[in-house]
N, C-alpha and C positions, 0 to 999 in steps of 0.2 A: 850582558843585558840581552835578552831574546829579540830577534828580528820579528817585525810585523808587517802587514800589508793592508792599509786602511782604504776600502772603496767608498768614496762617498758620493751621493748625487745631492747637489743644491737645487733648489727650485730655480726658474729662469729669472734672472737678475740683470739690472744694467751693469755695465764693465765696471763701474767706481763701486758699486754695490755688491758685486762678486767680488771684486779685490779685497774689499773690508771684510767680507764674510771668511775667505782664505787667510787673512791676515789674523782675524779672530782665532780661528781653528788654530792655525799655526803657534800663536802665543800661548792657546791654553794647553797645547800638547807641550810646548818647551817649558812651561811653567810648572808642568807636572811631572818634569824629569825624561822627556822622550827627547831622541836625537834625531832629527829629520835628516834623512838621507836624500830623499828625492821628491818631487812632487811633479806628478805628471798629469796633464790637462788630457781627458780622453774625448772631449769635444761635447757638443751640445747634440743631444738626442732625442727622439721621441720615446716616451716610456713605453714599456710592454702593455701598461695598463694605468688608468688614472689613480694616482695616490694622494692619500692626504697628508698634506705637511702637517708638523706640529700646530700650527695657526689655525687648525681646520680649513684650510684653503685646499680645494681639489686642483692638482696639477697633471697636465698630460706630457710636458717636457722637461727636460731638466739638463744640468752641466754636470758631467761626471769627472771626476778626479781621484788619482791612486796616490797614496801617500805611502812611501817606504820608509821605515822609520824602526828604531829600536827604543825600547822603553821597559822598565820594571813590569813583571805581570801584576803587580797590586795597581797599577796605573790603568790598566785596561777598564777596570770598573768605574774608575773616576772619570774617565773618558767617555765612556759609554753613557754615563748619567748625564754629562754635561752636553753632550751631542743631542741625546734625547729630548731635551727642551729647548734645542736652538731652532728658532724658527725658519731660518734659511736653509736649513738641511732636511731633504726630505726622508732620506734612506742612507744608512751606512753599515759597514759589515768591517769587522777586524779578524784578519786571520794570521795566524802563527807561521811563519817560514819554516819549512821542513829542510833539513841539512843544508840550510844556508842558501838555498835557491828561493827565488819568488814564487809565490803560490801558482801562479800561471804556468811555470815552467815545471813544477812538480806535476801538475795535472798533466802537461802534453807527456813528461818523461813516462809518467805511469802508462799512460794510453799507448806509447810507443813499446814500453815492456810488455804489456798484455797483448799486443798484436804480435811481437816478436814468438811468444810461446804459443800462439792459435787459440788464445780465448777470445772470447767476445769481450768487446769493450763495455 
């Protein structure tokens, strides 16, 4: 199965509600055939601009989480549809790992290689 990285922004929630939202997303992923490798809490941050959550509420802050997972390619569409109607998720993005490295490391390696050969990033 291909490996993916999913970055999610949850609207500001109490600790218990955030735990329930994470559990709901994790269960939804597992039910659709995904294998969770890691869930990383990237912290509570101010958003770059006010965003509208699916429940039409504008939010200026959010909790960022990064899911490292493996799932069949056809599952990405199902997961995207489910997340787009989830009230607690403000934004999400799913990116496929290249060459087995996390997306962030691929971007870093590309920047290093580009500088190595004297080209602008």
